[in-house]
N, C-alpha and C positions, 0 to 999 in steps of 0.2 A: 696389463694394458686398456684398461677401461678409464681409468686417472691419466693414462697421458691422453687416449682419445678424448677427454673430457676437455683436458687442456688446451690441445690444438683445436678443439670446436671452439673454444673460448676465442681463442687469438683470432679464429678465421670470423666470428660475429665482428669484433671490434672493427677489423680491414673493409666485410663484406656485412653486414646483418643479415642475417637469416629474411626468409618470407617464408609465408605459407603458401606449400605447395598447394592449395585446391582453391583458394581466393586472391594468392600473389599480394598480400598485405603486411606491412613488414610484424614478424612477433613470431611464436614458434613452426614448427615447421608441419604442422598440421592444428589449428586453431580451433575453438571448441566447438566454432559456429559450420565447419563444416568435417568435421566427425558426424559420422550416421548417427540420427536421432533414434532414441526407442530402442525397443529390446532386438536381440540379434535376430532374424528371419530364419525358421525352418524350412527345409526341402523335403521333398518326397520324391521317391523312381528311383534309389542305389540302393533299397535292399538292407538297408543302417538308415540311424539318425543320422543327419545331414544339417550344420547350420553355420549359415553365412552371418557376419557381425553387417551387411552394411550392402548396398545395392552395386553394383562396375559401374556410376554415373556420376557425371558430373565433378563436384570435388572431388569425390572417394578415388573417381578411374584418374581423372589428373597425378592423383598423389601415388597411386600404387604403379601407374605409368615412370613419375620421374626417378621413385625409387628404384624400379628396377633398370629403365635405361637410362636415365639420363644422370645416375650416379648421385642422387639424395639419398645418402646414408645415414643423415641426418633423420630419415623417416623411420628407421628401423623402431625406434621407441615405441611412435604412436600405431605406427603398422603391427609390431606386435603386441599393443595390448589391444587392439582391436579383433586381433586373432585369438586372443586370452579369455575377451569376452566367447567368441564362438565356440571356443572348446570347453566353457564353462556353462553355456547354453548344452552342449550334447552331452556332459559328465549330468548336469543337474543339481539339486542343493545335496545328496548326499555323497556320504565320502565316498571319492572314485578309488576302485580296488588297487591293491597296492604295488599289483602288476600292468600297471598300467601305463602304457608306453606312448608318448608324442610322434610321428614319422612321416616326417616332410617329402611329399613325391620328390622325384630325385628330376635333375636336370643335365641335360646333354654337356657334353665336353667342352662344344663349341660356344653354347649358352653362357656356360662359367669362364669362359677365356673372356668372352666380348661383354658380360657386364662386372668383368674384376674379382670374379668368387661365387659363390651361391647363395642368391639372393633369398633366398626361404631358410639356409639353416638360423639365420640369426633372429627373424621372427617366433621361427618354434622352438629355437632354444628360452626365447622370453617370454613369450604364452605358456612354457612347460612351466618356468621357475616359477611363472606369480601363482599359478594352480596347483602347484606342489607336483607335477610330473614327473618324469623324467623322460630324458628325450634321445631317441636313435637315429644320425642321420644315414648312416651307413645300412639300414636295417634294407633299402631296396634300391635298387639298379635296372638303370637304362640296359637292355641286352642289346638291341639295337635302338638307331635313334630315329624316330619319326617323322614323316614330312612333316612340313610345316599346317598347323592346322585351321590357316587365317580361311574361312571363305566356303568350307566343307559343311556339308551337309551333316546332322546327327548321325547317322548310321554313317556316314565317310569317316566321320569321326571316332568311332566307336571302332572300325573295319582298321582305322592307320594306328590305334594302340592296341587292337589285340594284340598278346603275347609279349608285349613290348618291356615289360619290366620282371623284376626278378626279384622275390626276398631270400635274406639269411635266417639260414633255420631259426625256429622260435625257442627260447629260453623255457624252460620247463611250466607252464602256468602264465605265460605274457600275454596280454588284451595290447591290440593295436589300437591308436585314436588315428586316423588320417589327417593330413592338414596341406593344404596347396592355397596359395595368393590368392586367385579367383577359378573358379566353377562358371562353365559355362555350359554346355549340357549332360556333362557328370562323366564324360568316358572317361575322361585322367584317374579318375575318384574311383571308377568303376576296372580299371585294369589294375589300380595300385590293391584294391581291396582283394580281388581274384588273386595277385602273385603275393598275397601275405597268405590270405589262405591257403593255398599248397604248398606254402614254408611252414604251415604247421598253426599260423596264428587266429589266435582268434581276434575279430576286428567289431569294434564296440559301435565305431560311427565314423562321422569327418567333420573336419571345419574349417572355414575357409576367410579367406579376410572379407570377401568380396563374391556375391554371386550376377549376376550380367542377368538384365532384364528378361522375363522368360521367353525362351527361343522352341519356335512351335516346330513340331517334329515328332514320331513316336520314337522314345526312350529318352526326353530330355528330362531333366529336371525341374518341378514346380515349387512353385512357394508355397506350404502348406496355412500361410496367415501372411496377409497386406503387411508389407514394409510400413513402418510407422514414424 
């Protein structure tokens, strides 16, 4: 399938040259000037190590929205690479445990239909492949659909997601590394971690493509180091 997709992409480029989703200039899907600079950002407050590749603002925010909501599937590669950077930030320089598994947070059925599929799974697969890890997209599922979290407070987001996920039973010795596209308050990651632990998984940490600028409120994740 990959060669067909690449061939199709080349034909599209001949008719409609691609532009960077961050700045709009002709060129790659996300140019080097629009990618986050510096090291991934560690976040505190989730009970496990959490790392984001960059801040959810400006060019990166435009790229994530273009990928999720506007069908820019050519952004799967650069966003997957950014997620891989964040995963590597969690794993560190040491060789990862052999049973470490990348597990994406689940999307609702309505979101998958609206977006033409699960937008996070391709990013998770790219990140896992680059880091030499396994990926298990089916490990987490939603048992109910949370309400739209836009505009909710930190406490309301946590209540909205409480008990919303369920994990498949963990294979013996398996360790989970949760991934998502954007972390805002950390409520989604905390619920994913809770569900995985209830299913018998050990959780080593979480990684995201982007983190929103600091949200005030008790329980929100906070940067442990300023973005550079």
